[in-house]
N, C-alpha and C positions, 0 to 999 in steps of 0.2 A: 536671679530669681538673692534673693536677701533672707537669709539659715536668721528662725530666731531664737537666738541664746539670750541668756542672760548676760553674758557682757554688753550686748547690742539693746539690749534692755537702759539699761543703766548708764548705759553711754548718751542717749536720747536726751535723760536728763529731765527739762521740761519743754522740752520743741514741741508745735504744736501738730506734726504730725511725722513720724519717724518711718525707719524701715520698717515695711512688708514683713510677712509671713507669708508663703503663695503654698500655696500646693495649686499646681497647673497639670493638667496631663498634657492638654492643648491651647490653640490662641483663639478658643472663644472664653469672651469678660470674664472676669473672674465672681461668684459674687462676692460681693465688697463687706466687711461688717466692722463696724469704724467703737473700739473702744475706748468713751470717754469716763476718767481715772482720775482716782488723787497717785503723782508716782511717786507725790514725796512731801504730801502735812500728815497733820492726825489724823487722817482718817486713809494712807498706803498702807496699811497692815491689813484692813480691812478690806482694799482695791489694788493697787499699784501693775506689782509683775504681776502677781498675782492671780487679777483679773487676765489681762495680758497671756498668758503663760496659759493655763483656763480652756479661754477660746481658741487658744491653740491647738491644744489640745484636743477640741472638738474638732478642726477642721482635721488632723489628722487620723481622728474614729472617721470621720464623712470620706475620706479619699477613700479606707476601706472597704465603703458598704458603694461606693458612686464614684470611682477615680475620672470621671471623664468629668464632673463636674469640676471646672477650676474653685476657687477657693481662696479671697486674701485675708488678712489681720493687718489693721491701721489701728493706730492706738494714737491719743494726748492723754498730757497731763490740765485739764480744765483751772487747774491748781483751786480751787473750790468756790470756784466765780462764777457765777451764771454767767452773765452775761460772755461771756470765755467759750464757754460750751453753750453757749449758742451760736455761736461768731461760728467756734472749730464742727458744728454737725451743722451749718448750714453752708459752708466750705465745703466739706467732707459731701453734704448731697448733690451744690452745685459746681464744684469742679472736677472730686475726683471719685464720682458717681458711685458711692457708698454707695450699700443697700439697708445696712440694719447699726441701727445704737445700742450697744452694750454698757452694762455693770453703772454708769449716772449714779452715784454716791452722793449722793444730795439732791433734796427732792423739792426746794427749789428752781433748781433744771431741771430736773424731769417734769415739774409741771408747767413750765413750759416747752419743755422741749413737743408738748402731746401735738400741739398748734401746728407746730413745725412739719411734723415726721407725718402729722395723718396731711398738711395739705401739699405735700411734697409726693405726694400716697408709697410712705417708706415706709418702715420696720420699726417699731420699736420695744427694745428687749431690757425690761425696766429689774435688773436682775440684784442691783445691789442700792434699790431705792423704798425709803421704808412708811411716805406716804401712804396709808390707802385711799384717798382721792382718787387716783390712776387708776378703778375702776370702779367708783363711784363718777363725782358728777363730771367730774375730766376725764370721763373714758372713752372710748376708742376704737369702730376696729381696726385698726393698721400699730397696738401697740397692745400688747401682755404683761402679767407683771407675776414675778417667780421669789422662790425662799420663803419671804415673811412680810407682814407688810406691820403697819401701825396698830391698824385695829389688832389684829392674833397675837400681839406682842400683847403689846395690853387688857388681850381677854385671858392669855395662858397664865400669866401673871395674878391677873384677877383674879378673877375665878380659884387655881389651888390657895391661897391666899384667907377669898371668903369664907370658901371652904375647913378652913383648918384654925376659924375663932380670927381670923387677922381682922377685925374687919377699921379700926380708922387708920387711914393713910391722909401723907405730906408727901407734895409732890418736889422734884427740884430737877428743874427742866429746861432744855434751851431755847433759848427762845430765838426759834426759827416755823418748819413747818412742822417736822417730823415731832419736835416736842409737843409742839400746842394740838399735833393727830392722838397725840400717845395720853393723855391728862385729858385733854375733850374723851375720845373712848371710852377709858378708864374708868375717871369719873360718874360717865352713864351705868357701867355694869357694874358699880360696888355702892351707888345706890338706889340699882333697882333691885339689887339682892341686901338690903338693907347694912348695909355698911358707910359709912360715912367718909367724907374731905374735908378734913380740920385744916388744910392749907394748902399754901404752893409760894416760891419763891421761879424766879426766870432770871438765868446768867444772858450774858452777849456771849455767840460766834462769832470765832474760839473767845473763850470763856476768863477767867481775869488767870486763873493760876489758884488763890489762896481766896479759897470757896466755905474759908470756917466761919462767917457770919452766913452764910445761907445755913451748912451745918448746924447751927449753935438755933436760930431760927427750928428747924428742921426739931431739934431733940426737944426740945423745949415746947413743942404742938403739944407733946404728952405720945405720941400717933406710935400702933400699934408698928406699921410699915412705913420708911425710910424710902417710896420709891425713885431712880432715878431713870426718867430721862430728856439724856442725852448720847456722846459714845464719844470713839479714842480717847483721846488723852486728857476731854473733862471727864469723864466718864474713873478713865483711871487718878486723876487727881480728887476724886470724890471721894472716891472707898479709900484707899487709902489715906486722907484727911481725916475721914470717920473712924479707921480706923485710932486715930491719934487722939482721939478725943474721946475711945472706948465707948464711940454709942451701942454697938452689938452689947458690950456688956451691961448695959442698962437694960434693957429687954428687946429695944428696938430689930425689929427684920432687915435687913437692907431686900432692896432685889431691886432688878435692872431691866429694860425692857430695849434695850442691843446693845450688850455685853455679846464679844465673841473669846472663841482658846485666846486668840493672841491678845483681849486687852488684860484677861483672866492670868497665864504667864509674866503682864508687865508690871500687875498688882505684888502678885506672889502670892503662893494661896494660907502660908499664915498670916498676913490682909484681907486677905478674899475671903475665906473657909466663911462654908455657910451659906453664901450668898444666894439669890433662888435666880434664874434667870433666861426669859423663854426663848428659845433657836426655834429655829426648818433645821437646821444641819448639826451634825456631830461626829467629827473625823472617824474617831470612835467609839462606833455603834456598830456596825459591822464588818463581811469578810471585804463588800463590795467597793464602802467608804472608804475603811483601810488600803482598798488598792490602791485606791485614786490617792490620798493622802503621800504615798510610797512615788506612785510615779510622777507629781507635780515637784514633791522636797528638793532634787536636784536642781533644780532650776529657779529654787524659791527661797536658798540660802536657809534650811529646814523650819520655815514660813510654813503649819499647820495653816490647815486651808481653814476659814468662816465659811459663814452661811453663804453668803456676796458670792464666793468662789464658787464652791459650787455649783450655785444657780449658774454664776456666768461658763461654766460648762453642760448644764445642763440643758441653758436657754439658746442658749449656742451651736447644739447636738441636733433639739426638736427643731432650733427654726431650719436648718442647713436639710435639716430630713425633708421635715414642709415644700423646702424649693425645690429637691431632687425628683419631689412632688406632679408642681404643679408644669416641673418643668424649669428652663435659663432662661428665655424668654420669656414669661409671665413675670417669675423672680425676679425681674428684674428689670419689670414696666407697673405690676401691680402687689401693690406691699397688701394692700388687709385682703388681695387673695390667696397668703402667703399663710398672712396671719388665721382667714378660713382654715387654713387647710391643716395646721397647727391645734387650732378647737377640734378640730374631725378626726383628729387621730391622739391617739394615747400617749402621755408622757412615758419610755423602756428602759431610759438608763438608769443603773443601781443608785446613785443621789437620792434623786426625789418619783424616780420611779416604782410600780408605776404609778400613773395617776393623771388627769383632764385636765383642761383648762372650759372654767366657767367661759359661762355668756359675753359676762362683761372683762376677759381678760385674763380671769386675776388664777393661775394656777392653786388647784385642789390638792397639797400639799398639808404630810401631817405635820405641824405643829408638836416641839416641846420642852417641857419644862425639864431646867436641870440645875442642880445642888453645886456648888465649886465644892471640890473632897477638899480631904487636910491634909498634908502633908504627909501622917503615914497615910492617907490610904491610896496616892496615888505611885503608879508601877513605875511610869516614868514621868520625865520632865512635860511631856507634853498632856498627860492624859491625865485633865482638868478638872473635870467632871463628873458626875454621873445622873443620868437618865429616872429619872424622879417621874417621869409620866410622859404618856403618850396622846396626845390629841387630836383626834382627828381630824380635816376638814371642815367639814359639817358644824362641829363645836368651835371650831379655833379663827375663823375666817365674819365676815359679818355675813348675814342672809344680804343674798344677789338682791331682798322685792327694800329692804330696809339702807341699803348702799347710790340712789338718785341715781343711777345707772340711765343714761337713755337712747347712747347711741347703740344698744350690744344687740 
């Protein structure tokens, strides 16, 4: 058995298969979860070591509930390249006896995985993926979608701004699946509410670093809202440069659909103050989220968890509990049966519970509208936002009748 620690995780670097964490009670073949993560790239502080550690914590907690069912966690850095991620997953399924894949912080890879997971009768636990197409036209009886999605991010921001009279918009979006999904869904909601999208620009991923020309176009549009439909380092650079140009001082409101605590910390409260963003989790929400954060921090160099990390823990734990109900042999051979059991059970962990999984695979959790605090409001360096509004799942997520899911 190899103990999973921060040292072993960092030593693993970009290798495809790293040393596993094993919770083993006897010689039965373990239930294996493979974490497909960004370990060193622009999304590593939303994924990476924290996602692997979250899965390990879920395995530890499950061991207390069912000590006779062994669990193993493996992980890989897919380097934000879908072809590498697909190759790793295929190898895991074919030669490593992995039963489920977790995290996957890239929509293009997630969409590609849906058919592979289904064809192998495995389980997809998409806890770090944005595109809502996972529970729409790409839905499957073999996967679930946790934490958030592009529709919920768009609806939370768009509805809140429209209610505040912020009815003209300009989008700066990454030119990939997540960016396109957010712009598409937000535009539909804005138009339905009587607002208007004045324009938008796309940038490649990874971005150019210098976003000045895009920001000047956004400023020149006169839009009341400039919405960033990008993530990671690109989002950080956009907001820092927007501050340099004084865009907010001229009346525009900045919003972000995929911002989280690590990005706010990187930007700094002085530059990010007042930004509205949507999220499925906030570490300082209540005693349960704070307790999870405290438990995680020693392994991740004080990096406070994003919604992806909380989702990785919650999805892994619920999957393991469902595997425990259907039994070892069925869990190892019939991923669809485990997903069906996940849907039949209530999610009860302190991060996303209580919640149910809809027939299309979408976890019905609350979403939150958050506002970045001013430096004087922050109680500690990671106390970066206030929850302005709690949005129930029936208002946050796309109605199933509109999602084009035919497989649920």
